[in-house]
C-alpha positions, -999 to +999 in steps of 0.1 A: -466+032-323-477+013-354-455-017-344-473-018-310-507-017-327-497-046-351-485-067-321-517-061-302-537-071-333-517-102-338-522-112-301-559-105-304-563-127-335-542-154-318-564-155-287-595-155-309-581-185-330-572-203-298-606-198-284-623-210-315-601-241-316-608-249-280-646-244-285-646-267-316-627-294-297-650-292-267-681-294-290-667-325-308-659-341-275-694-334-262-709-347-294-689-380-291-700-384-255-737-378-265-734-402-294-718-428-272-745-424-246-772-427-272-756-458-287-753-475-253-789-466-245-801-480-278-781-511-274-794-517-239-830-512-252-824-536-281-809-563-258-838-559-233-863-562-262-846-593-276-844-609-242-881-603-237-889-617-271-868-648-267-886-656-234-921-643-243-926-653-279-928-688-294-922-700-329-902-681-355-901-647-337-887-662-305-861-682-324-849-652-343-847-631-312-827-659-295-802-661-324-797-623-324-792-622-286-766-650-286-748-634-315-746-600-300-736-613-265-708-634-279-694-607-302-695-580-275-678-602-249-650-611-273-645-575-284-642-563-248-617-591-239-595-585-269-595-547-265-586-551-228-558-576-234-541-559-264-530-531-240-509-556-221-501-581-248-492-567-282-495-602-298-533-599-295-534-572-321-534-598-349-563-615-331-581-582-329-577-577-366-592-612-372-620-603-350-626-572-370-631-593-401-654-617-382-674-587-369-683-578-405-699-612-410-716-608-376-731-575-385-743-588-418-760-618-400-776-595-374-790-573-402-805-604-419-821-616-387-834-582-379-850-579-414-865-614-411-882-604-378-904-580-398-911-605-426-948-614-427-943-648-444-933-668-413-934-701-432-907-689-456-886-676-426-890-710-408-875-727-438-844-705-434-839-710-397-816-740-401-792-721-423-794-690-400-787-712-370-756-727-386-743-693-395-748-680-360-731-710-345-701-707-367-696-670-359-702-674-322-679-704-321-651-684-338-656-655-314-657-677-284-625-694-296-607-661-298-619-649-265-610-681-246-576-683-263-568-647-251-580-655-216-560-687-215-529-669-227-533-642-200-539-668-173-508-688-184-486-657-182-500-649-148-493-685-136-457-684-149-451-651-132-466-663-100-445-695-101-413-676-106-422-652-078-431-681-055-397-697-062-378-665-054-398-660-022-391-696-011-354-691-018-353-658+002-373-674+030-348-703+032-319-678+033-336-659+061-341-691+081-305-702+077-293-691+111-277-725+122-243-716+107-243-681+120-225-674+154-229-646+178-203-619+173-190-592+195-207-559+185-173-542+188-156-567+165-161-544+136-138-518+154-108-542+154-081-534+130-048-552+124-017-531+130+005-522+100+035-542+092+059-514+102+040-502+132+052-515+167+031-538+187+011-524+216+035-539+242+065-526+223+051-491+225+052-494+263+088-506+263+081-543+269+095-569+247+088-605+247+115-631+243+117-650+210+100-683+207+134-700+201+148-686+234+120-700+255+127-732+273+111-763+258+097-775+292+075-744+295+097-725+320+101-753+345+139-760+337+154-742+367+128-756+391+136-791+379+173-786+385+167-774+420+154-808+430+128-815+457+121-789+483+128-794+520+091-798+527+090-829+504+071-812+476+083-810+441+086-776+425+055-782+404+034-792+434+047-766+458+020-746+475+020-709+467+037-687+493+028-652+503+049-624+489+064-602+516+082-569+510+119-567+516+131-548+546+147-515+533+171-514+562+187-547+551+196-533+518+233-524+515+250-504+488+287-505+478+293-468+487+281-472+523+306-477+551+306-509+571+288-506+604+310-507+634+303-532+662+289-517+693+311-518+725+299-524+760+325-502+776 
């Protein structure tokens, strides 16, 4: 009885622990989803605000907004391209690591631009625009170089695979069209089988034997007809017209055991 109670208690605690673990995992997943949604919403709002400032404001404020917008757009596009390509091409992992180092400089520059947007001394900020513009161009050029290199690599692999596939298809199509050397065959030809060496020929099984090739006359069977000479009708044996075959009268057949017929008398 005590063993059953202990087993039930252990099962109860196991189910409770499993429930707590599942609840914690579900809460964490929901929190990550909420954080991701909030981050995407904040990023969308910031991009929309920067786009509005770059088109609606003039002077230092508009220039800073344009630099931030170009920096964020280039870095985000490169990150998406590398993360999508590394799943198919493992060699892009090193490029992704380099982009991670480049992202650190990009975030630092974005923070500087964001802080200068709230700077009241616009003249001092205007003096730094040249340096900020050069830093932005260097980072965006590096990001664009990584992105386009990854895209060119993927396109090259796709072209090579397509070229190999096209060559194989052309070869197969040529083989399918090569019917000039093929001849029509009897559908029952597959049922033909050569007799064994020790098995008798089909004619031999029926009791018929053919003469050997050495015993056959060299003139094709016309030796006796040639010796007979011309026929009375003036035709040679080779040109004699075929004659009808008539049955022999059975009454004219004589056998050695029969008696000779006596002549009839008129007496």
